[in-house]
C-alpha positions in Angstrom: 112.9 34.1 35.4 114.5 32.3 32.5 113.0 29.2 30.8 115.9 27.1 32.1 115.2 28.2 35.7 111.5 27.5 35.3 112.2 24.0 34.0 114.6 23.4 36.8 112.0 24.5 39.4 109.3 22.4 37.7 111.5 19.3 37.9 112.3 20.0 41.6 108.6 20.5 42.3 107.6 17.2 40.8 110.4 15.4 42.7 109.1 16.8 45.9 105.4 16.0 45.1 106.6 12.4 44.4 108.3 12.5 47.9 111.8 12.1 46.6 114.0 12.5 49.7 116.8 14.1 47.6 114.3 16.5 46.1 113.2 17.6 49.5 116.8 18.1 50.6 117.4 20.2 47.6 114.3 22.2 48.2 115.4 22.9 51.8 119.0 23.8 50.7 117.7 26.1 47.9 115.1 28.0 49.9 115.8 27.3 53.5 117.6 30.5 54.3 115.1 32.7 52.4 112.1 31.1 54.2 113.9 31.3 57.6 114.3 35.1 57.1 110.5 35.4 56.6 109.8 33.2 59.6 112.3 35.1 61.8 110.7 38.5 60.9 107.2 37.2 61.7 108.2 35.7 65.0 110.1 38.9 66.0 107.2 41.1 65.1 105.0 39.0 67.3 107.4 39.6 70.2 108.5 35.9 70.2 112.1 34.5 70.5 113.6 34.7 67.0 117.2 33.6 67.5 118.9 31.0 65.4 117.7 28.1 67.5 114.0 29.1 67.4 114.1 30.1 63.7 115.8 26.8 62.7 113.3 24.8 64.7 110.4 26.7 63.1 111.8 26.3 59.6 112.4 22.6 60.1 108.8 22.3 61.4 107.5 24.1 58.3 109.2 21.7 55.9 108.1 18.7 58.1 104.5 20.0 57.9 104.4 20.2 54.1 106.2 16.8 53.8 103.8 15.1 56.2 100.9 16.5 54.2 102.2 14.3 51.3 103.1 17.5 49.4 99.5 18.5 49.0 100.4 22.1 49.5 103.0 21.9 46.7 100.6 20.1 44.4 98.3 23.2 44.7 100.9 25.5 43.2 99.3 27.1 40.1 102.5 28.3 38.4 101.2 31.8 38.4 104.4 33.2 39.8 107.8 32.0 41.1 107.9 28.9 43.3 109.8 30.9 45.9 106.9 33.4 46.2 104.5 30.5 46.7 106.7 29.0 49.4 107.0 32.4 51.0 103.2 32.6 51.5 103.2 29.0 52.9 106.0 29.8 55.3 104.4 33.0 56.4 101.1 31.3 57.1 103.0 28.5 59.0 104.9 31.1 61.1 101.7 33.0 61.9 100.0 29.8 63.0 103.0 28.9 65.1 103.1 32.3 66.7 99.4 32.3 67.5 99.7 29.0 69.1 102.7 30.1 71.2 101.0 33.3 72.4 97.3 32.3 72.4 97.0 33.4 76.0 97.6 37.0 74.9 94.5 38.5 73.6 96.2 40.5 70.8 97.8 37.5 69.2 95.1 36.9 66.7 93.9 40.5 66.0 92.9 41.1 62.4 93.3 44.8 62.7 94.5 47.6 65.0 93.3 51.3 65.1 95.9 52.4 62.5 94.7 49.7 60.1 91.1 50.6 60.5 92.0 54.2 59.8 93.7 53.2 56.5 90.7 51.2 55.4 88.4 54.1 56.2 90.6 56.4 54.1 90.6 54.0 51.1 87.7 56.0 49.6 88.2 59.1 51.7 84.9 58.6 53.5 85.5 58.2 57.2 83.3 55.7 59.0 83.0 55.9 62.8 81.3 52.5 62.9 84.4 50.8 61.5 85.5 48.1 64.0 87.9 45.2 64.2 84.9 42.7 64.0 83.4 44.4 61.0 86.8 44.2 59.1 87.1 40.6 60.1 83.7 39.8 58.7 84.4 41.7 55.5 87.7 40.0 55.1 86.0 36.6 55.4 84.1 37.4 52.1 87.4 38.0 50.3 89.5 35.4 48.5 92.3 33.6 50.1 94.9 35.7 48.2 93.4 38.9 49.6 93.3 37.4 53.1 96.9 36.3 52.9 97.9 39.8 51.7 95.9 41.4 54.6 97.6 39.1 57.1 101.1 39.9 55.7 100.6 43.7 55.6 98.3 44.3 58.6 98.8 41.5 61.1 102.5 40.9 60.6 103.1 44.6 59.8 105.5 43.8 57.0 106.2 46.9 54.9 104.9 46.9 51.4 108.4 46.9 49.9 109.4 43.9 52.0 106.2 42.1 51.2 106.9 42.6 47.5 110.3 41.1 47.9 108.9 38.1 49.8 106.3 37.5 47.1 108.7 38.1 44.2 106.7 40.9 42.6 107.4 44.6 41.8 106.5 47.1 44.4 104.1 48.8 42.0 102.2 45.5 41.6 101.9 45.0 45.3 100.8 48.6 45.9 98.0 48.1 43.3 97.0 44.8 45.0 96.9 46.6 48.3 94.9 49.4 46.9 92.4 47.0 45.4 92.1 45.1 48.6 91.3 48.2 50.7 88.7 49.4 48.1 87.1 45.9 48.2 86.9 45.9 52.0 85.5 49.4 51.9 82.8 48.4 49.4 81.8 45.4 51.4 81.7 47.4 54.6 79.6 50.1 53.0 77.1 47.6 51.6 76.7 45.9 54.9 76.1 49.3 56.6 73.5 50.3 54.0 71.7 47.0 54.6 71.8 47.5 58.3 70.5 51.0 58.1 67.7 50.2 55.6 64.2 49.9 57.2 63.1 46.3 57.2 59.5 45.4 56.2 57.3 44.7 59.1 57.6 41.1 60.2 60.7 40.4 58.1 63.9 39.2 59.6 67.5 40.3 58.9 69.1 37.6 56.7 
């Protein structure tokens, strides 16, 4: 991204944070179609209606949400990547929340992992673990940072391919493959440590923390 583009995005960001209506219209005009594509894919992968009407409604709802929050979400932007990548994560999170709300009566709506995902995590250090479960992965993921949780959601809940996720986030495929590998190893390490603690004999009279 050139310096001129960065300055332009910075000006637009501050206009939106200051709740300038024209700034918000420009933000929607500039990124609306890109974010709609992300929302459409997530809704479709959840088996929800994802036609133009539903996607337009969800996209408008997303922009309304961040506007009503007085742009707090935009103010948290750390400038550690393109603005469009940050918006992509916000839109994906919004779409997931919307999808979960729409299909909450279906038990699989909020699963953190399916058997294939568990198998990939178990292979991350080539040590299979028959005790690996959805709940154990959920607990391990809760100990990871928000960026890791967002990446896990994108890759394993929404089933977005790594190449597509890299495009959404505005990074090279190699970068995302490395992030994915580090995330799987981190989960594997947390799970192994928890298993070792569970299997270690406890002193008489002590309680498991």
